[in-house]
KEBAMI-546525 format. One record per residue (C-alpha): x, y, z. Coordinates in Angstrom, 3 decimals. Example, Ala and Ser with C-alpha at 12.3 -4.5 7.8 and 13.67 -1.06 7.14 Angstrom:
2
<x:12.300	y:-4.500	z:7.800>
<x:13.670	y:-1.060	z:7.140>
END
This chain:
488
<x:-24.873	y:1.472	z:0.296>
<x:-22.333	y:1.289	z:-2.506>
<x:-18.988	y:3.063	z:-2.190>
<x:-19.702	y:5.278	z:-5.206>
<x:-22.819	y:6.588	z:-3.414>
<x:-20.829	y:7.951	z:-0.469>
<x:-20.697	y:11.630	z:-1.521>
<x:-24.455	y:11.836	z:-2.142>
<x:-25.412	y:9.841	z:0.943>
<x:-23.157	y:11.834	z:3.268>
<x:-24.358	y:15.130	z:1.786>
<x:-27.969	y:14.187	z:2.576>
<x:-27.352	y:12.834	z:6.064>
<x:-24.836	y:15.401	z:7.372>
<x:-24.233	y:18.205	z:4.861>
<x:-21.987	y:20.270	z:7.135>
<x:-19.971	y:17.335	z:8.434>
<x:-16.267	y:17.179	z:7.442>
<x:-15.389	y:14.885	z:4.538>
<x:-11.983	y:15.368	z:2.952>
<x:-9.246	y:17.981	z:3.307>
<x:-5.666	y:18.718	z:2.363>
<x:-3.238	y:21.572	z:3.057>
<x:-5.082	y:23.877	z:0.630>
<x:-8.785	y:23.181	z:1.142>
<x:-11.353	y:21.444	z:3.310>
<x:-14.641	y:20.096	z:1.964>
<x:-17.661	y:19.299	z:4.064>
<x:-20.024	y:16.610	z:2.832>
<x:-22.214	y:18.979	z:0.825>
<x:-19.237	y:20.664	z:-0.832>
<x:-17.700	y:17.279	z:-1.547>
<x:-20.815	y:16.157	z:-3.432>
<x:-20.933	y:19.435	z:-5.380>
<x:-17.255	y:19.019	z:-6.341>
<x:-17.806	y:15.427	z:-7.469>
<x:-20.776	y:16.338	z:-9.684>
<x:-18.913	y:19.326	z:-11.138>
<x:-15.904	y:17.169	z:-11.969>
<x:-18.174	y:14.481	z:-13.430>
<x:-19.727	y:17.102	z:-15.723>
<x:-16.315	y:18.164	z:-16.992>
<x:-15.221	y:14.572	z:-17.526>
<x:-18.439	y:13.841	z:-19.388>
<x:-17.860	y:16.875	z:-21.589>
<x:-14.498	y:15.367	z:-22.503>
<x:-16.108	y:12.148	z:-23.660>
<x:-15.822	y:10.048	z:-20.511>
<x:-18.629	y:7.559	z:-20.078>
<x:-19.442	y:4.106	z:-18.787>
<x:-16.584	y:1.651	z:-19.262>
<x:-13.963	y:4.315	z:-19.998>
<x:-10.688	y:4.736	z:-18.108>
<x:-9.476	y:7.973	z:-16.541>
<x:-5.780	y:8.369	z:-15.745>
<x:-4.942	y:10.751	z:-12.902>
<x:-1.383	y:12.088	z:-12.611>
<x:-1.467	y:14.052	z:-9.371>
<x:0.331	y:14.197	z:-6.053>
<x:-1.743	y:13.627	z:-2.920>
<x:-4.503	y:16.263	z:-2.945>
<x:-8.267	y:16.558	z:-2.614>
<x:-8.772	y:16.776	z:-6.386>
<x:-7.525	y:13.221	z:-6.809>
<x:-10.254	y:11.895	z:-4.502>
<x:-12.859	y:14.080	z:-6.212>
<x:-11.792	y:12.745	z:-9.627>
<x:-12.034	y:9.195	z:-8.334>
<x:-15.678	y:9.605	z:-7.322>
<x:-16.494	y:11.688	z:-10.400>
<x:-15.268	y:8.954	z:-12.716>
<x:-17.227	y:6.357	z:-10.758>
<x:-20.345	y:8.518	z:-11.037>
<x:-20.019	y:8.169	z:-14.809>
<x:-19.385	y:4.432	z:-14.648>
<x:-15.720	y:4.924	z:-15.568>
<x:-12.589	y:3.430	z:-14.026>
<x:-9.602	y:5.319	z:-12.586>
<x:-5.936	y:4.445	z:-12.968>
<x:-3.831	y:6.589	z:-10.617>
<x:-0.355	y:7.324	z:-12.022>
<x:2.683	y:7.993	z:-9.849>
<x:3.548	y:11.642	z:-10.644>
<x:7.242	y:10.870	z:-10.119>
<x:7.339	y:8.535	z:-13.138>
<x:9.208	y:9.616	z:-16.233>
<x:7.094	y:10.478	z:-19.303>
<x:8.089	y:7.119	z:-20.788>
<x:7.016	y:5.183	z:-17.676>
<x:3.791	y:7.127	z:-17.229>
<x:3.113	y:6.881	z:-20.950>
<x:3.255	y:3.101	z:-20.784>
<x:0.572	y:2.987	z:-18.069>
<x:-1.626	y:5.541	z:-19.832>
<x:-1.376	y:3.678	z:-23.144>
<x:-1.798	y:0.234	z:-21.591>
<x:-4.904	y:1.321	z:-19.680>
<x:-6.357	y:2.969	z:-22.812>
<x:-7.196	y:6.068	z:-20.798>
<x:-9.788	y:8.348	z:-22.368>
<x:-8.403	y:11.423	z:-20.588>
<x:-5.346	y:12.179	z:-18.439>
<x:-6.128	y:14.496	z:-15.521>
<x:-3.295	y:16.480	z:-14.010>
<x:-1.255	y:19.661	z:-14.221>
<x:-0.176	y:20.326	z:-17.834>
<x:2.537	y:22.672	z:-16.559>
<x:4.362	y:19.753	z:-14.939>
<x:3.406	y:16.832	z:-17.170>
<x:3.227	y:16.894	z:-20.990>
<x:0.930	y:13.838	z:-21.061>
<x:-1.965	y:15.623	z:-19.345>
<x:-5.014	y:16.181	z:-21.572>
<x:-7.365	y:17.661	z:-18.947>
<x:-6.155	y:20.380	z:-16.612>
<x:-7.164	y:19.526	z:-13.050>
<x:-7.927	y:23.217	z:-12.498>
<x:-10.896	y:22.884	z:-14.865>
<x:-12.613	y:20.217	z:-12.785>
<x:-14.152	y:22.857	z:-10.551>
<x:-16.397	y:24.121	z:-13.328>
<x:-19.930	y:22.677	z:-13.053>
<x:-20.754	y:23.194	z:-16.713>
<x:-19.285	y:22.069	z:-19.986>
<x:-18.090	y:24.507	z:-22.635>
<x:-21.589	y:24.940	z:-24.057>
<x:-23.014	y:25.648	z:-20.614>
<x:-24.910	y:22.379	z:-20.227>
<x:-24.334	y:20.141	z:-17.235>
<x:-23.517	y:16.730	z:-18.712>
<x:-23.373	y:14.455	z:-15.679>
<x:-26.580	y:12.599	z:-14.866>
<x:-27.856	y:12.911	z:-11.312>
<x:-27.866	y:9.147	z:-10.826>
<x:-24.505	y:7.305	z:-10.808>
<x:-23.821	y:4.870	z:-13.659>
<x:-21.495	y:2.602	z:-11.656>
<x:-22.311	y:-1.107	z:-11.176>
<x:-20.916	y:-3.638	z:-8.669>
<x:-19.273	y:-5.629	z:-11.460>
<x:-17.971	y:-2.522	z:-13.201>
<x:-14.248	y:-1.828	z:-13.219>
<x:-13.362	y:0.693	z:-10.489>
<x:-9.560	y:0.817	z:-10.268>
<x:-6.595	y:-0.156	z:-12.400>
<x:-3.643	y:-0.318	z:-10.024>
<x:-0.295	y:-0.902	z:-11.693>
<x:2.244	y:-3.105	z:-9.946>
<x:5.717	y:-1.743	z:-9.258>
<x:7.160	y:-3.562	z:-12.251>
<x:10.374	y:-4.818	z:-10.674>
<x:10.647	y:-7.292	z:-13.538>
<x:9.377	y:-6.370	z:-17.004>
<x:6.531	y:-3.929	z:-17.576>
<x:4.076	y:-3.149	z:-14.754>
<x:0.798	y:-5.046	z:-14.847>
<x:-2.608	y:-3.426	z:-14.430>
<x:-4.516	y:-5.027	z:-11.550>
<x:-8.245	y:-4.897	z:-12.341>
<x:-10.402	y:-4.216	z:-9.284>
<x:-14.164	y:-3.885	z:-9.640>
<x:-16.561	y:-2.109	z:-7.293>
<x:-17.466	y:-5.368	z:-5.575>
<x:-13.763	y:-5.888	z:-4.766>
<x:-13.477	y:-2.362	z:-3.353>
<x:-16.645	y:-2.597	z:-1.286>
<x:-15.750	y:-5.971	z:0.200>
<x:-12.276	y:-4.723	z:1.083>
<x:-13.410	y:-1.481	z:2.675>
<x:-16.012	y:-3.229	z:4.823>
<x:-13.335	y:-5.674	z:5.988>
<x:-11.044	y:-2.761	z:6.897>
<x:-13.813	y:-0.906	z:8.727>
<x:-14.632	y:-4.029	z:10.741>
<x:-11.004	y:-5.057	z:11.260>
<x:-9.855	y:-1.642	z:12.498>
<x:-13.084	y:-0.897	z:14.326>
<x:-13.604	y:2.384	z:12.457>
<x:-16.547	y:4.618	z:13.343>
<x:-18.069	y:7.979	z:12.601>
<x:-15.606	y:9.824	z:14.811>
<x:-12.515	y:8.416	z:13.119>
<x:-10.168	y:10.794	z:11.326>
<x:-7.569	y:9.345	z:8.971>
<x:-4.324	y:11.165	z:8.178>
<x:-3.225	y:9.992	z:4.729>
<x:0.550	y:9.912	z:4.281>
<x:0.914	y:7.053	z:1.780>
<x:0.654	y:7.764	z:-1.965>
<x:-2.790	y:7.780	z:-3.538>
<x:-1.521	y:5.920	z:-6.592>
<x:-1.438	y:2.801	z:-4.394>
<x:-4.454	y:0.808	z:-3.269>
<x:-3.457	y:0.998	z:0.420>
<x:-3.713	y:4.778	z:0.446>
<x:-7.034	y:4.678	z:-1.386>
<x:-8.796	y:1.977	z:0.619>
<x:-7.332	y:2.194	z:4.139>
<x:-6.907	y:5.952	z:4.443>
<x:-9.700	y:7.418	z:2.281>
<x:-12.561	y:5.087	z:1.353>
<x:-12.791	y:3.134	z:4.613>
<x:-13.030	y:6.144	z:6.958>
<x:-15.575	y:7.756	z:4.624>
<x:-17.608	y:4.519	z:4.577>
<x:-17.512	y:4.424	z:8.387>
<x:-18.863	y:7.978	z:8.562>
<x:-15.503	y:9.510	z:9.418>
<x:-13.200	y:11.800	z:7.488>
<x:-9.746	y:12.007	z:5.983>
<x:-7.020	y:14.628	z:5.759>
<x:-4.512	y:14.261	z:2.939>
<x:-0.879	y:15.085	z:3.611>
<x:1.016	y:16.147	z:0.483>
<x:4.259	y:14.406	z:1.405>
<x:5.637	y:12.609	z:4.444>
<x:8.372	y:14.507	z:6.292>
<x:9.519	y:12.916	z:9.561>
<x:10.676	y:16.206	z:11.065>
<x:7.239	y:17.860	z:10.698>
<x:4.961	y:14.831	z:10.885>
<x:4.093	y:14.940	z:14.577>
<x:3.366	y:18.666	z:14.360>
<x:0.667	y:17.699	z:11.860>
<x:-0.607	y:15.022	z:14.237>
<x:-0.836	y:17.527	z:17.102>
<x:-2.567	y:20.118	z:14.902>
<x:-4.999	y:17.845	z:13.026>
<x:-5.714	y:15.323	z:15.816>
<x:-6.199	y:12.234	z:13.611>
<x:-7.299	y:8.968	z:15.184>
<x:-5.082	y:6.822	z:12.928>
<x:-2.745	y:6.735	z:9.983>
<x:-1.391	y:3.958	z:7.773>
<x:2.318	y:3.709	z:6.939>
<x:5.095	y:1.350	z:5.888>
<x:7.988	y:0.032	z:8.031>
<x:10.425	y:2.604	z:6.613>
<x:8.256	y:5.449	z:7.927>
<x:8.037	y:3.898	z:11.381>
<x:11.822	y:3.462	z:11.360>
<x:12.282	y:7.169	z:10.574>
<x:9.840	y:8.214	z:13.301>
<x:11.467	y:5.933	z:15.856>
<x:14.831	y:7.411	z:14.924>
<x:13.837	y:11.035	z:15.568>
<x:15.965	y:12.907	z:18.163>
<x:15.273	y:11.944	z:21.735>
<x:13.884	y:15.394	z:22.571>
<x:10.970	y:14.893	z:20.158>
<x:8.112	y:14.080	z:22.541>
<x:4.851	y:14.733	z:20.690>
<x:1.287	y:14.586	z:21.948>
<x:-0.044	y:11.412	z:20.343>
<x:-3.152	y:11.109	z:22.507>
<x:-5.552	y:11.469	z:19.552>
<x:-4.168	y:8.315	z:17.889>
<x:-6.165	y:5.226	z:18.817>
<x:-4.101	y:2.944	z:16.633>
<x:-1.784	y:3.131	z:13.645>
<x:-1.538	y:0.693	z:10.752>
<x:1.453	y:-0.913	z:9.070>
<x:1.334	y:-2.632	z:5.697>
<x:3.150	y:-3.074	z:2.362>
<x:6.000	y:-5.078	z:3.921>
<x:6.528	y:-7.162	z:7.084>
<x:7.679	y:-5.066	z:10.041>
<x:10.392	y:-6.355	z:12.403>
<x:9.033	y:-7.082	z:15.879>
<x:11.832	y:-4.992	z:17.395>
<x:10.743	y:-1.932	z:15.419>
<x:7.107	y:-2.395	z:16.458>
<x:8.110	y:-2.602	z:20.098>
<x:10.429	y:0.412	z:19.828>
<x:7.724	y:2.609	z:18.229>
<x:5.021	y:1.559	z:20.685>
<x:7.293	y:2.067	z:23.693>
<x:8.310	y:5.544	z:22.550>
<x:4.983	y:6.943	z:21.358>
<x:2.466	y:4.864	z:23.325>
<x:0.405	y:4.029	z:20.235>
<x:-0.449	y:0.440	z:19.235>
<x:0.589	y:-0.706	z:15.756>
<x:-1.877	y:-2.913	z:13.891>
<x:0.125	y:-4.836	z:11.321>
<x:-1.564	y:-6.258	z:8.266>
<x:-0.640	y:-8.054	z:5.079>
<x:-1.978	y:-8.124	z:1.561>
<x:-1.400	y:-7.450	z:-2.123>
<x:-2.837	y:-5.094	z:-4.708>
<x:-4.186	y:-8.244	z:-6.374>
<x:-6.207	y:-8.828	z:-3.196>
<x:-7.428	y:-5.215	z:-3.070>
<x:-5.039	y:-4.416	z:-0.209>
<x:-5.436	y:-6.465	z:3.005>
<x:-5.752	y:-10.179	z:3.694>
<x:-4.679	y:-10.562	z:7.328>
<x:-4.564	y:-8.179	z:10.261>
<x:-3.510	y:-8.264	z:13.872>
<x:-6.704	y:-7.684	z:15.856>
<x:-7.420	y:-4.272	z:17.340>
<x:-9.249	y:-5.991	z:20.169>
<x:-7.455	y:-9.143	z:21.157>
<x:-3.922	y:-10.471	z:21.063>
<x:-1.543	y:-8.638	z:18.753>
<x:1.515	y:-10.693	z:17.907>
<x:4.524	y:-8.705	z:16.643>
<x:6.447	y:-10.815	z:14.168>
<x:3.212	y:-12.100	z:12.616>
<x:0.869	y:-10.351	z:10.180>
<x:-2.190	y:-11.389	z:12.118>
<x:-5.325	y:-13.381	z:11.437>
<x:-7.229	y:-13.764	z:8.156>
<x:-9.865	y:-11.070	z:7.740>
<x:-13.431	y:-12.410	z:7.937>
<x:-14.693	y:-13.267	z:4.476>
<x:-11.317	y:-14.429	z:3.195>
<x:-9.858	y:-17.924	z:3.095>
<x:-6.088	y:-17.983	z:3.616>
<x:-4.118	y:-21.206	z:3.194>
<x:-0.776	y:-22.609	z:2.063>
<x:0.000	y:-24.154	z:-1.306>
<x:2.583	y:-26.941	z:-1.387>
<x:4.096	y:-27.115	z:-4.853>
<x:5.511	y:-30.627	z:-4.420>
<x:2.117	y:-32.190	z:-3.706>
<x:-0.320	y:-29.599	z:-5.046>
<x:-2.102	y:-29.632	z:-1.668>
<x:-3.730	y:-26.525	z:-0.210>
<x:-4.006	y:-26.594	z:3.565>
<x:-2.656	y:-24.847	z:6.674>
<x:0.082	y:-27.317	z:7.471>
<x:3.814	y:-26.677	z:7.488>
<x:5.331	y:-24.003	z:5.268>
<x:4.130	y:-23.090	z:1.793>
<x:3.066	y:-20.357	z:-0.574>
<x:0.332	y:-18.161	z:0.872>
<x:-2.849	y:-18.360	z:-1.202>
<x:-6.011	y:-16.303	z:-0.769>
<x:-9.634	y:-16.730	z:-1.791>
<x:-12.481	y:-14.262	z:-1.302>
<x:-14.534	y:-11.396	z:-2.756>
<x:-11.469	y:-9.144	z:-2.624>
<x:-9.459	y:-11.128	z:-5.196>
<x:-8.888	y:-9.149	z:-8.395>
<x:-10.660	y:-9.769	z:-11.686>
<x:-7.250	y:-10.279	z:-13.269>
<x:-4.452	y:-8.418	z:-14.990>
<x:-5.515	y:-6.117	z:-17.816>
<x:-4.914	y:-7.771	z:-21.204>
<x:-2.692	y:-10.440	z:-19.622>
<x:-4.716	y:-13.677	z:-19.532>
<x:-1.653	y:-15.909	z:-19.169>
<x:-0.324	y:-13.949	z:-16.189>
<x:-3.801	y:-13.993	z:-14.679>
<x:-4.111	y:-17.757	z:-15.138>
<x:-0.771	y:-18.300	z:-13.384>
<x:-1.698	y:-16.026	z:-10.485>
<x:-5.339	y:-16.954	z:-9.828>
<x:-5.811	y:-20.728	z:-9.990>
<x:-9.216	y:-22.261	z:-9.182>
<x:-10.157	y:-19.066	z:-7.386>
<x:-7.008	y:-19.002	z:-5.247>
<x:-4.749	y:-15.961	z:-5.521>
<x:-1.117	y:-17.136	z:-5.411>
<x:0.790	y:-14.420	z:-3.564>
<x:4.381	y:-15.466	z:-4.158>
<x:4.975	y:-15.218	z:-0.406>
<x:6.138	y:-18.148	z:1.712>
<x:4.442	y:-18.429	z:5.090>
<x:3.247	y:-20.613	z:7.936>
<x:0.544	y:-20.426	z:10.591>
<x:1.449	y:-20.428	z:14.271>
<x:-0.405	y:-22.420	z:16.900>
<x:-3.085	y:-19.707	z:17.205>
<x:-3.697	y:-19.327	z:13.488>
<x:-1.645	y:-16.147	z:13.040>
<x:0.177	y:-15.905	z:9.722>
<x:3.968	y:-15.666	z:9.806>
<x:5.637	y:-14.621	z:6.552>
<x:8.872	y:-16.443	z:5.869>
<x:9.877	y:-14.615	z:2.681>
<x:9.152	y:-13.958	z:-0.964>
<x:9.640	y:-17.005	z:-3.169>
<x:11.637	y:-14.951	z:-5.656>
<x:13.913	y:-13.582	z:-2.900>
<x:14.961	y:-17.020	z:-1.687>
<x:18.733	y:-17.578	z:-1.794>
<x:20.043	y:-20.984	z:-2.873>
<x:23.461	y:-21.440	z:-1.281>
<x:25.088	y:-24.624	z:-2.434>
<x:21.702	y:-26.333	z:-2.712>
<x:20.447	y:-25.009	z:0.653>
<x:17.413	y:-22.720	z:0.630>
<x:17.982	y:-19.572	z:2.700>
<x:15.286	y:-17.015	z:3.448>
<x:16.549	y:-13.404	z:3.632>
<x:13.814	y:-12.368	z:6.062>
<x:15.152	y:-14.775	z:8.693>
<x:18.620	y:-13.258	z:8.323>
<x:17.213	y:-9.722	z:8.352>
<x:15.298	y:-10.410	z:11.568>
<x:18.463	y:-11.636	z:13.254>
<x:20.311	y:-8.469	z:12.246>
<x:17.362	y:-6.217	z:13.135>
<x:17.530	y:-7.494	z:16.705>
<x:20.886	y:-5.721	z:17.156>
<x:20.130	y:-2.417	z:18.932>
<x:22.267	y:-0.354	z:16.527>
<x:20.549	y:-1.550	z:13.341>
<x:17.980	y:0.836	z:11.880>
<x:17.255	y:-0.926	z:8.577>
<x:18.599	y:-3.982	z:6.799>
<x:18.081	y:-5.786	z:3.511>
<x:19.577	y:-9.149	z:2.566>
<x:19.885	y:-10.295	z:-1.029>
<x:21.627	y:-13.105	z:-2.852>
<x:25.004	y:-12.304	z:-4.405>
<x:26.969	y:-14.406	z:-6.906>
<x:29.610	y:-16.763	z:-5.561>
<x:31.958	y:-18.985	z:-7.621>
<x:31.705	y:-21.885	z:-5.173>
<x:28.191	y:-21.820	z:-3.707>
<x:26.378	y:-20.136	z:-6.586>
<x:24.728	y:-17.636	z:-4.247>
<x:25.543	y:-16.279	z:-0.811>
<x:23.637	y:-13.818	z:1.387>
<x:24.798	y:-10.198	z:1.214>
<x:23.513	y:-7.689	z:3.786>
<x:23.018	y:-3.947	z:3.347>
<x:22.715	y:-2.228	z:6.719>
<x:21.825	y:1.308	z:7.828>
<x:22.932	y:1.955	z:11.405>
<x:21.452	y:4.345	z:13.924>
<x:23.237	y:7.709	z:14.234>
<x:26.445	y:7.679	z:16.281>
<x:26.623	y:3.889	z:16.169>
<x:30.106	y:2.372	z:16.109>
<x:28.970	y:-1.175	z:15.383>
<x:31.167	y:-3.101	z:12.962>
<x:30.463	y:-5.956	z:10.577>
<x:32.115	y:-8.290	z:13.082>
<x:29.757	y:-7.044	z:15.816>
<x:26.694	y:-7.708	z:13.689>
<x:27.892	y:-11.127	z:12.553>
<x:28.647	y:-12.127	z:16.122>
<x:25.184	y:-11.010	z:17.193>
<x:23.400	y:-12.776	z:14.324>
<x:25.486	y:-15.897	z:14.870>
<x:23.764	y:-16.432	z:18.214>
<x:20.544	y:-17.403	z:16.419>
<x:21.615	y:-18.301	z:12.873>
<x:23.502	y:-21.291	z:11.560>
<x:26.877	y:-20.375	z:10.090>
<x:25.736	y:-20.996	z:6.497>
<x:23.005	y:-18.381	z:6.924>
<x:25.352	y:-15.597	z:8.010>
<x:25.969	y:-12.859	z:5.417>
<x:29.126	y:-13.350	z:3.415>
<x:29.489	y:-9.563	z:3.309>
<x:27.910	y:-6.602	z:5.077>
<x:27.737	y:-3.264	z:3.294>
<x:27.020	y:-0.222	z:5.467>
<x:24.886	y:2.483	z:3.835>
<x:23.406	y:5.734	z:5.113>
<x:19.951	y:4.865	z:3.835>
<x:18.423	y:1.936	z:1.987>
<x:16.770	y:2.677	z:-1.385>
<x:12.960	y:2.625	z:-1.443>
<x:10.463	y:2.166	z:-4.247>
<x:7.570	y:4.653	z:-4.679>
<x:5.388	y:2.771	z:-2.184>
<x:8.074	y:2.868	z:0.502>
<x:9.277	y:-0.729	z:0.342>
<x:13.012	y:-1.407	z:0.372>
<x:14.079	y:-1.617	z:-3.266>
<x:15.913	y:-4.934	z:-3.457>
<x:16.164	y:-4.926	z:-7.275>
<x:18.154	y:-1.691	z:-6.965>
<x:20.487	y:-3.341	z:-4.467>
<x:20.875	y:-6.374	z:-6.728>
<x:21.904	y:-4.086	z:-9.588>
<x:24.933	y:-3.041	z:-7.558>
<x:26.107	y:-6.663	z:-7.459>
<x:25.098	y:-7.914	z:-10.894>
<x:25.127	y:-6.297	z:-14.312>
<x:21.625	y:-5.147	z:-15.333>
<x:20.170	y:-7.532	z:-17.936>
END
């Protein structure tokens, strides 16, 4: 079964079974299929057909998922747009993707050309249903255009076809052990491939269901868990840090959760252990890129989970290390993580040179430095671009961050390179402490100095209340760098 066939297949096999819900509505499988066909008819009436692109500017809600499947029914591709973007930023993505229509709320976004409220109508303006009963999607047809965060230059559109999506979702279903009784609680944004594949498509493929949360709020999150009884959710390290830092009297019922997932950025082992000890729920940490359709490695649900690693390669993917000095690709030593498999993107939209630099001989070059441990688990050392060169010595911020994270008073930390007249660059740490902590910079340096060589210790530590995050929830290091260096 193809992913785009899910609404029809589920409606036939279990029409009254739950499919997708949010705070405003809940659709069973039959209603989900009706909504998809109605939305497809409206899209078709607005000129959307095979090969077209549909931009969706919506917060997390059922209509976004319905639009996704409706566009696929017509053989079109969807590019989800972060609704928090400025008109200029959103306009770039819409123009670059050559979107035929822009679905959203015209009252909140001037770029919208199709009011999402009209998608519920099953007929076009002349009263004729336009959508064919049989889907027009093909395995090699473009399914998603996911735009990278654009920390340098303009964002790039990652082209993912249906074969990419299907391979990825099957890997997630198998890797997480999802089944028909699984219930995903979506808290990550649906403009990112993690939210789409891990929290929506994979549970639907497994026969389960998904509930969409409009926005993550740590103070009310566990009330939602107790009320909705999900079996898992996927989040980023910053969310787990906030949940771990809730007041001590917050003791929720987490018995419905079989496992929770962490992705988007490596999670400190100390934070994993703290969350699991407090809430008695295992964290399954994974690793991947949008260019790899989401996940490449995962700590096993059944088997040894190793905090501090991002797990084992998912079946169907080859993961190795590229050594720039020799050009060798193997699993020895430390090198750039490279990935090969059916999940690797078709390329960047209209950027052949960027594509050629990123996918070489079938290998996706991730830009991450890693190594394999003795059991074949991948350990991420750092991002190549984040490496600090101090007087000719290569320093990896993640190693310094891990040393600081191990201090019990540290909630979050980010290390970046700052200019220095003697060494060129030196490590600078930004630290958010736990409430009521009295730890000083000297305390943290003394603690980190037990495991780090002196040259790796931060030259300065800046204490902040909270570290800046990008829309996906990763710590925004470019924003921190802008406080040390003039922009441009």
